[in-house]
N, CA, C and O of each residue as an XYZ file, in Angstrom:
636
protein
N      10.136     23.626    -20.268
C       8.878     23.723    -19.611
C       9.059     23.642    -18.106
O      10.151     23.380    -17.601
N       7.985     23.870    -17.420
C       7.976     23.801    -15.967
C       7.092     22.651    -15.510
O       6.117     22.281    -16.165
N       7.459     22.113    -14.392
C       6.660     21.049    -13.827
C       5.891     21.618    -12.641
O       6.490     22.153    -11.708
N       4.578     21.505    -12.676
C       3.738     22.031    -11.608
C       3.152     20.880    -10.822
O       2.796     19.853    -11.400
N       3.046     21.032     -9.509
C       2.382     20.039     -8.678
C       3.273     18.878     -8.322
O       4.477     18.885     -8.580
N       2.656     17.881     -7.725
C       3.359     16.684     -7.280
C       3.610     15.783     -8.478
O       2.685     15.532     -9.251
N       4.835     15.288     -8.660
C       5.086     14.401     -9.804
C       4.285     13.114     -9.683
O       4.080     12.608     -8.580
N       3.840     12.592    -10.797
C       3.032     11.386    -10.816
C       3.850     10.119    -11.003
O       3.307      9.020    -10.883
N       5.136     10.241    -11.292
C       5.996      9.074    -11.442
C       7.328      9.321    -10.762
O       7.819     10.448    -10.701
N       7.893      8.255    -10.260
C       9.179      8.299     -9.586
C      10.193      7.639    -10.509
O      10.001      6.492    -10.912
N      11.255      8.334    -10.847
C      12.259      7.773    -11.730
C      13.189      6.877    -10.933
O      13.883      7.331    -10.023
N      13.195      5.600    -11.285
C      13.998      4.642    -10.540
C      15.345      4.385    -11.174
O      16.291      4.016    -10.479
N      15.456      4.571    -12.484
C      16.723      4.279    -13.157
C      17.174      2.862    -12.870
O      16.343      1.958    -12.785
N      18.459      2.649    -12.721
C      18.966      1.287    -12.530
C      18.715      0.726    -11.136
O      19.014     -0.444    -10.894
N      18.167      1.531    -10.198
C      17.958      1.019     -8.847
C      16.585      0.394     -8.659
O      16.178      0.120     -7.530
N      15.865      0.164     -9.758
C      14.515     -0.384     -9.647
C      14.489     -1.713     -8.885
O      13.480     -2.055     -8.269
N      15.588     -2.454     -8.926
C      15.615     -3.745     -8.255
C      15.782     -3.623     -6.740
O      15.626     -4.613     -6.025
N      16.094     -2.435     -6.244
C      16.185     -2.274     -4.800
C      14.826     -2.570     -4.189
O      13.825     -2.015     -4.643
N      14.756     -3.421     -3.179
C      13.455     -3.878     -2.681
C      12.600     -2.796     -2.041
O      11.392     -2.982     -1.901
N      13.185     -1.680     -1.652
C      12.382     -0.662     -0.980
C      12.001      0.502     -1.889
O      11.250      1.377     -1.458
N      12.485      0.548     -3.121
C      12.229      1.685     -3.995
C      10.772      1.763     -4.422
O      10.145      2.810     -4.265
N      10.224      0.692     -4.952
C       8.840      0.732     -5.421
C       7.872      0.951     -4.258
O       6.960      1.767     -4.394
N       8.023      0.263     -3.121
C       7.109      0.565     -2.010
C       7.140      2.036     -1.587
O       6.103      2.579     -1.207
N       8.287      2.684     -1.641
C       8.349      4.099     -1.283
C       7.578      4.950     -2.292
O       6.932      5.927     -1.914
N       7.643      4.587     -3.563
C       6.855      5.305     -4.566
C       5.364      5.099     -4.299
O       4.579      6.043     -4.392
N       4.975      3.872     -3.970
C       3.566      3.572     -3.717
C       3.036      4.354     -2.518
O       1.869      4.745     -2.499
N       3.886      4.584     -1.519
C       3.485      5.396     -0.356
C       3.056      6.792     -0.775
O       2.256      7.432     -0.092
N       3.582      7.261     -1.888
C       3.278      8.603     -2.368
C       2.221      8.599     -3.470
O       1.952      9.631     -4.084
N       1.630      7.445     -3.714
C       0.554      7.356     -4.692
C       1.009      7.487     -6.119
O       0.233      7.886     -6.987
N       2.268      7.154     -6.376
C       2.806      7.312     -7.725
C       3.425      6.009     -8.207
O       3.775      5.138     -7.411
N       3.550      5.893     -9.496
C       4.197      4.734    -10.086
C       5.678      4.994    -10.283
O       6.201      6.031     -9.874
N       6.333      4.058    -10.904
C       7.756      4.211    -11.177
C       7.988      4.242    -12.676
O       7.229      3.668    -13.458
N       9.041      4.916    -13.049
C       9.418      5.037    -14.443
C      10.927      4.970    -14.496
O      11.607      5.391    -13.561
N      11.443      4.451    -15.567
C      12.890      4.431    -15.710
C      13.333      3.362    -16.667
O      12.531      2.612    -17.223
N      14.635      3.314    -16.842
C      15.212      2.319    -17.741
C      15.021      0.942    -17.152
O      14.914      0.777    -15.937
N      14.981     -0.014    -18.001
C      14.877     -1.384    -17.521
C      14.430     -2.293    -18.636
O      13.721     -1.882    -19.554
N      14.847     -3.509    -18.546
C      14.475     -4.487    -19.555
C      13.047     -4.957    -19.309
O      12.435     -4.613    -18.298
N      12.530     -5.735    -20.232
C      11.207     -6.309    -20.069
C      11.107     -7.141    -18.807
O      10.051     -7.182    -18.177
N      12.193     -7.808    -18.425
C      12.172     -8.624    -17.214
C      11.995     -7.755    -15.971
O      11.277     -8.140    -15.048
N      12.642     -6.587    -15.934
C      12.471     -5.691    -14.793
C      11.050     -5.147    -14.731
O      10.464     -5.039    -13.654
N      10.508     -4.808    -15.880
C       9.132     -4.311    -15.915
C       8.183     -5.388    -15.427
O       7.307     -5.115    -14.606
N       8.344     -6.614    -15.921
C       7.471     -7.712    -15.511
C       7.585     -7.994    -14.021
O       6.579     -8.281    -13.371
N       8.790     -7.918    -13.469
C       9.009     -8.273    -12.071
C       8.558     -7.184    -11.110
O       8.052     -7.500    -10.033
N       8.724     -5.916    -11.460
C       8.502     -4.856    -10.497
C       7.363     -3.906    -10.840
O       6.626     -3.491     -9.946
N       7.203     -3.556    -12.096
C       6.225     -2.538    -12.447
C       4.876     -3.118    -12.832
O       3.840     -2.605    -12.410
N       4.871     -4.169    -13.619
C       3.605     -4.736    -14.081
C       2.706     -5.168    -12.929
O       1.497     -4.944    -13.007
N       3.236     -5.783    -11.850
C       2.340     -6.128    -10.737
C       1.634     -4.914    -10.142
O       0.474     -5.010     -9.742
N       2.315     -3.785    -10.079
C       1.689     -2.566     -9.560
C       0.603     -2.107    -10.524
O      -0.510     -1.800    -10.099
N       0.909     -2.056    -11.798
C      -0.085     -1.639    -12.788
C      -1.304     -2.558    -12.752
O      -2.437     -2.087    -12.856
N      -1.083     -3.862    -12.605
C      -2.193     -4.812    -12.552
C      -3.101     -4.544    -11.354
O      -4.325     -4.567    -11.487
N      -2.508     -4.288    -10.181
C      -3.308     -4.000     -8.991
C      -4.101     -2.707     -9.194
O      -5.287     -2.650     -8.868
N      -3.457     -1.680     -9.725
C      -4.155     -0.415     -9.958
C      -5.368     -0.620    -10.857
O      -6.440     -0.067    -10.615
N      -5.178     -1.422    -11.895
C      -6.274     -1.654    -12.830
C      -7.406     -2.433    -12.165
O      -8.572     -2.066    -12.309
N      -7.081     -3.496    -11.445
C      -8.112     -4.316    -10.783
C      -8.854     -3.520     -9.712
O     -10.075     -3.625     -9.592
N      -8.127     -2.730     -8.942
C      -8.745     -1.950     -7.870
C      -9.565     -0.790     -8.424
O     -10.557     -0.389     -7.814
N      -9.171     -0.257     -9.550
C      -9.818      0.930    -10.101
C      -9.337      2.181     -9.388
O     -10.125      2.993     -8.903
N      -8.022      2.311     -9.342
C      -7.398      3.375     -8.559
C      -7.831      4.774     -8.994
O      -7.789      5.715     -8.200
N      -8.246      4.909    -10.248
C      -8.657      6.232    -10.733
C      -9.947      6.711    -10.062
O     -10.238      7.907    -10.069
N     -10.722      5.785     -9.481
C     -11.969      6.143     -8.806
C     -11.817      6.219     -7.289
O     -12.811      6.376     -6.579
N     -10.605      6.111     -6.789
C     -10.362      6.071     -5.346
C      -9.822      7.408     -4.839
O      -9.287      8.215     -5.600
N      -9.978      7.614     -3.547
C      -9.392      8.771     -2.867
C      -8.079      8.326     -2.247
O      -8.034      7.312     -1.549
N      -7.008      9.076     -2.494
C      -5.699      8.745     -1.934
C      -5.502      9.508     -0.627
O      -5.734     10.715     -0.561
N      -5.067      8.786      0.420
C      -4.764      9.395      1.713
C      -3.302      9.089      2.021
O      -2.956      7.946      2.319
N      -2.452     10.097      1.950
C      -1.025      9.921      2.183
C      -0.688      9.803      3.660
O      -1.413     10.315      4.513
N       0.403      9.135      3.955
C       0.829      8.916      5.340
C       1.028     10.215      6.104
O       0.890     10.229      7.327
N       1.346     11.296      5.425
C       1.620     12.571      6.071
C       0.355     13.229      6.621
O       0.445     14.220      7.346
N      -0.818     12.696      6.290
C      -2.083     13.267      6.769
C      -2.471     12.760      8.159
O      -3.451     13.234      8.732
N      -1.723     11.810      8.705
C      -1.995     11.282     10.052
C      -3.450     10.865     10.226
O      -4.145     11.367     11.109
N      -3.902      9.954      9.389
C      -5.268      9.462      9.460
C      -5.490      8.703     10.763
O      -4.691      7.829     11.101
N      -6.553      9.012     11.502
C      -6.841      8.257     12.726
C      -7.313      6.828     12.431
O      -7.338      5.984     13.327
N      -7.684      6.560     11.181
C      -8.192      5.236     10.816
C      -7.100      4.228     10.502
O      -7.349      3.023     10.501
N      -5.883      4.713     10.232
C      -4.765      3.835      9.893
C      -3.527      4.360     10.614
O      -3.084      5.480     10.363
N      -2.972      3.545     11.512
C      -1.805      3.991     12.275
C      -0.718      2.922     12.253
O      -0.982      1.735     12.060
N       0.507      3.384     12.456
C       1.669      2.503     12.535
C       2.292      2.671     13.916
O       2.372      3.780     14.444
N       2.736      1.546     14.497
C       3.340      1.605     15.825
C       4.795      2.063     15.798
O       5.379      2.322     16.850
N       5.390      2.166     14.599
C       6.791      2.580     14.499
C       6.893      3.795     13.579
O       6.329      3.783     12.485
N       7.599      4.840     14.001
C       7.658      6.056     13.177
C       8.353      5.881     11.829
O       8.162      6.704     10.933
N       9.150      4.835     11.666
C       9.830      4.598     10.389
C       9.028      3.711      9.439
O       9.496      3.407      8.342
N       7.847      3.297      9.837
C       6.969      2.502      8.977
C       5.765      3.373      8.653
O       4.985      3.730      9.536
N       5.626      3.706      7.385
C       4.587      4.625      6.918
C       3.489      3.854      6.194
O       3.740      2.811      5.591
N       2.269      4.383      6.262
C       1.124      3.758      5.602
C       0.327      4.826      4.874
O      -0.077      5.825      5.469
N       0.104      4.612      3.589
C      -0.802      5.419      2.781
C      -1.862      4.475      2.254
O      -1.675      3.258      2.266
N      -2.977      5.028      1.789
C      -4.001      4.126      1.257
C      -4.887      4.818      0.234
O      -5.026      6.040      0.199
N      -5.476      3.972     -0.592
C      -6.491      4.380     -1.558
C      -7.813      3.854     -1.017
O      -7.899      2.697     -0.605
N      -8.839      4.692     -1.015
C     -10.115      4.359     -0.401
C     -11.239      4.465     -1.425
O     -11.382      5.466     -2.128
N     -12.031      3.398     -1.484
C     -13.252      3.360     -2.281
C     -14.332      2.777     -1.384
O     -14.004      2.155     -0.374
N     -15.605      2.955     -1.713
C     -16.647      2.345     -0.887
C     -16.441      0.830     -0.760
O     -16.427      0.101     -1.752
N     -16.281      0.380      0.490
C     -16.136     -1.041      0.757
C     -14.774     -1.636      0.473
O     -14.601     -2.848      0.594
N     -13.789     -0.807      0.093
C     -12.455     -1.322     -0.225
C     -11.375     -0.326      0.174
O     -11.555      0.889      0.095
N     -10.249     -0.882      0.605
C      -9.079     -0.072      0.920
C      -7.862     -0.783      0.355
O      -7.724     -1.997      0.507
N      -6.991     -0.047     -0.287
C      -5.739     -0.576     -0.807
C      -4.610      0.111     -0.046
O      -4.342      1.295     -0.252
N      -3.947     -0.646      0.840
C      -2.882     -0.102      1.690
C      -1.536     -0.221      1.013
O      -1.245     -1.224      0.361
N      -0.712      0.803      1.167
C       0.705      0.741      0.802
C       1.469      0.972      2.101
O       1.324      2.018      2.734
N       2.281     -0.002      2.495
C       3.024      0.069      3.758
C       4.502     -0.107      3.430
O       4.874     -1.049      2.731
N       5.345      0.793      3.930
C       6.764      0.702      3.597
C       7.608      1.441      4.626
O       7.120      2.244      5.421
N       8.880      1.133      4.573
C       9.877      1.816      5.382
C      11.055      2.162      4.487
O      11.400      1.402      3.582
N      11.668      3.306      4.739
C      12.842      3.705      3.968
C      14.104      3.015      4.469
O      15.178      3.194      3.894
N      13.990      2.248      5.508
C      15.142      1.539      6.069
C      15.425      0.279      5.247
O      14.502     -0.447      4.877
N      16.701      0.026      4.966
C      17.055     -1.198      4.236
C      16.684     -2.435      5.032
O      16.300     -3.454      4.458
N      16.794     -2.354      6.334
C      16.335     -3.420      7.231
C      15.105     -2.881      7.941
O      15.234     -2.198      8.957
N      13.914     -3.173      7.428
C      12.718     -2.549      7.983
C      12.462     -2.969      9.427
O      12.615     -4.140      9.774
N      12.073     -2.013     10.267
C      11.754     -2.343     11.648
C      10.415     -3.065     11.740
O       9.573     -2.941     10.851
N      10.227     -3.804     12.800
C       8.937     -4.449     13.041
C       7.944     -3.388     13.504
O       8.297     -2.474     14.250
N       6.713     -3.520     13.055
C       5.667     -2.578     13.446
C       4.316     -3.271     13.364
O       4.163     -4.304     12.713
N       3.354     -2.681     14.033
C       1.968     -3.123     13.923
C       1.177     -2.011     13.253
O       1.217     -0.858     13.682
N       0.459     -2.371     12.196
C      -0.406     -1.434     11.494
C      -1.818     -1.699     12.005
O      -2.316     -2.821     11.905
N      -2.458     -0.676     12.551
C      -3.801     -0.825     13.116
C      -4.787     -0.057     12.249
O      -4.582      1.116     11.936
N      -5.867     -0.746     11.864
C      -6.885     -0.157     11.008
C      -8.226     -0.153     11.721
O      -8.673     -1.185     12.223
N      -8.867      1.007     11.765
C     -10.217      1.140     12.293
C     -11.162      0.829     11.133
O     -11.405      1.682     10.279
N     -11.687     -0.378     11.106
C     -12.465     -0.835      9.958
C     -13.725      0.006      9.739
O     -14.032      0.371      8.604
N     -14.455      0.314     10.812
C     -15.665      1.128     10.665
C     -15.312      2.527     10.155
O     -16.022      3.080      9.316
N     -14.230      3.089     10.655
C     -13.792      4.409     10.204
C     -13.439      4.429      8.723
O     -13.546      5.461      8.061
N     -13.019      3.276      8.214
C     -12.680      3.148      6.797
C     -13.886      2.733      5.948
O     -13.779      2.605      4.728
N     -15.029      2.525      6.600
C     -16.224      2.117      5.873
C     -16.256      0.647      5.529
O     -16.928      0.247      4.578
N     -15.535     -0.173      6.293
C     -15.478     -1.611      6.036
C     -16.275     -2.366      7.095
O     -16.254     -2.004      8.271
N     -16.963     -3.396      6.680
C     -17.737     -4.243      7.571
C     -16.838     -5.359      8.088
O     -16.425     -6.213      7.304
N     -16.518     -5.383      9.388
C     -15.629     -6.433      9.911
C     -16.148     -7.849      9.667
O     -15.355     -8.773      9.490
N     -17.468     -8.028      9.655
C     -18.041     -9.363      9.460
C     -17.867     -9.866      8.028
O     -17.885    -11.072      7.783
N     -17.701     -8.948      7.094
C     -17.560     -9.332      5.681
C     -16.128     -9.157      5.179
O     -15.882     -9.233      3.976
N     -15.183     -8.922      6.088
C     -13.825     -8.563      5.690
C     -13.065     -9.715      5.032
O     -13.025    -10.835      5.540
N     -12.467     -9.400      3.890
C     -11.495    -10.276      3.229
C     -10.231     -9.452      3.043
O     -10.297     -8.284      2.661
N      -9.080    -10.057      3.313
C      -7.807     -9.359      3.197
C      -6.903    -10.174      2.289
O      -6.705    -11.369      2.509
N      -6.358     -9.528      1.271
C      -5.459    -10.197      0.331
C      -4.247     -9.310      0.086
O      -4.250     -8.121      0.407
N      -3.220     -9.908     -0.485
C      -2.134     -9.102     -1.018
C      -2.675     -8.435     -2.277
O      -3.755     -8.788     -2.752
N      -1.948     -7.494     -2.807
C      -2.383     -6.852     -4.034
C      -2.558     -7.830     -5.179
O      -3.397     -7.626     -6.055
N      -1.762     -8.899     -5.173
C      -1.850     -9.889     -6.245
C      -2.979    -10.882     -6.033
O      -3.229    -11.726     -6.894
N      -3.671    -10.793     -4.892
C      -4.824    -11.655     -4.655
C      -4.580    -12.817     -3.713
O      -5.502    -13.587     -3.447
N      -3.359    -12.970     -3.197
C      -3.094    -14.063     -2.258
C      -3.769    -13.733     -0.930
O      -3.514    -12.672     -0.359
N      -4.638    -14.636     -0.421
C      -5.336    -14.355      0.836
C      -4.368    -14.242      2.009
O      -3.385    -14.978      2.094
N      -4.666    -13.304      2.914
C      -3.935    -13.176      4.161
C      -4.865    -13.651      5.275
O      -6.003    -13.192      5.380
N      -4.386    -14.555      6.088
C      -5.197    -15.129      7.156
C      -5.116    -14.229      8.389
O      -4.343    -14.487      9.312
N      -5.917    -13.181      8.391
C      -5.979    -12.251      9.517
C      -7.445    -11.987      9.828
O      -8.296    -11.990      8.939
N      -7.719    -11.760     11.098
C      -9.092    -11.510     11.541
C      -9.124    -10.235     12.373
O      -8.171     -9.938     13.094
N     -10.213     -9.483     12.278
C     -10.340     -8.291     13.110
C     -10.521     -8.670     14.579
O     -11.009     -9.753     14.901
N     -10.119     -7.761     15.454
C     -10.340     -7.928     16.885
C     -11.809     -7.649     17.202
O     -12.553     -7.160     16.351
N     -12.217     -7.961     18.425
C     -13.592     -7.728     18.863
C     -13.960     -6.240     18.813
O     -15.136     -5.894     18.699
N     -12.958     -5.365     18.899
C     -13.223     -3.920     18.877
C     -13.369     -3.359     17.457
O     -13.490     -2.146     17.283
N     -13.359     -4.239     16.435
C     -13.520     -3.787     15.052
C     -12.257     -3.234     14.430
O     -12.303     -2.547     13.410
N     -11.137     -3.534     15.045
C      -9.852     -3.100     14.494
C      -9.107     -4.304     13.934
O      -9.189     -5.415     14.457
N      -8.384     -4.048     12.863
C      -7.532     -5.075     12.274
C      -6.097     -4.669     12.532
O      -5.714     -3.517     12.328
N      -5.310     -5.630     12.982
C      -3.896     -5.371     13.249
C      -3.061     -6.269     12.347
O      -3.233     -7.488     12.325
N      -2.152     -5.641     11.601
C      -1.263     -6.356     10.679
C       0.171     -6.160     11.132
O       0.558     -5.064     11.538
N       0.951     -7.215     11.063
C       2.377     -7.119     11.397
C       3.166     -6.730     10.150
O       3.003     -7.323      9.084
N       4.017     -5.730     10.303
C       4.930     -5.329      9.231
C       6.305     -5.878      9.580
O       6.723     -5.769     10.733
N       7.023     -6.464      8.628
C       6.710     -6.558      7.207
C       6.029     -7.858      6.788
O       5.554     -7.940      5.655
N       5.959     -8.869      7.639
C       5.524    -10.185      7.169
C       4.067    -10.254      6.733
O       3.780    -10.962      5.768
N       3.137     -9.573      7.373
C       1.736     -9.645      6.957
C       1.352     -8.541      5.987
O       0.209     -8.503      5.529
N       2.244     -7.669      5.671
C       1.895     -6.547      4.798
C       2.535     -6.664      3.424
O       2.746     -5.656      2.748
N       2.841     -7.870      3.012
C       3.357     -8.106      1.667
C       4.683     -7.384      1.440
O       4.981     -6.949      0.328
N       5.479     -7.261      2.510
C       6.821     -6.666      2.434
C       6.825     -5.299      1.767
O       7.750     -4.972      1.023
N       5.806     -4.507      2.027
C       5.810     -3.135      1.545
C       5.025     -2.884      0.279
O       4.872     -1.730     -0.121
N       4.526     -3.913     -0.362
C       3.647     -3.669     -1.493
C       2.215     -3.616     -0.976
O       2.005     -3.399      0.218
N       1.250     -3.805     -1.823
C      -0.126     -3.553     -1.437
C      -0.770     -4.662     -0.617
O      -0.471     -5.844     -0.783
N      -1.673     -4.238      0.283
C      -2.616     -5.108      0.972
C      -3.998     -4.566      0.625
O      -4.260     -3.369      0.747
N      -4.874     -5.464      0.193
C      -6.197     -5.073     -0.294
C      -7.231     -5.578      0.689
O      -7.293     -6.777      0.962
N      -8.047     -4.676      1.227
C      -9.115     -5.026      2.152
C     -10.450     -4.834      1.464
O     -10.733     -3.773      0.908
N     -11.268     -5.877      1.508
C     -12.598     -5.852      0.934
C     -13.565     -6.048      2.105
O     -13.397     -6.991      2.878
N     -14.540     -5.210      2.249
C     -15.441     -5.384      3.367
C     -16.803     -4.741      3.159
O     -17.144     -3.764      3.828
N     -17.571     -5.281      2.244
C     -18.929     -4.742      2.009
C     -19.944     -5.741      2.482
O     -21.146     -5.495      2.380
């Protein structure tokens, strides 16, 4: 058979434990597939599936880093940001293909994303709160990699 379109899964094989592999797949809006024991699935894949289910990713619009969104920017060219957008919510995927990720600032235009800065809550994909506040100009600035969950998801709620 032939494969048409963008693949929906990234085959990780035995490299699933590499810390940058899954974040790179998430940047492209796809999950990972490959060999691995139950422990590997629990450690790396299940958290992604859980976030997708809680967020309702099937009802969101995906905006890939290659679209150069004016609402989400990175200060370093090797740090990419893609996101899933729903009314009042954004799920960011931030990653770098570098084994030693460079420091960067991710800037988000909250109004442009449809988020209310006064009602903003920011968590990791797993729900751990991130103590960050928007600037007076309605922009949120996150430091990569420490405030961006080391390349996995950051979830913004702002209705």
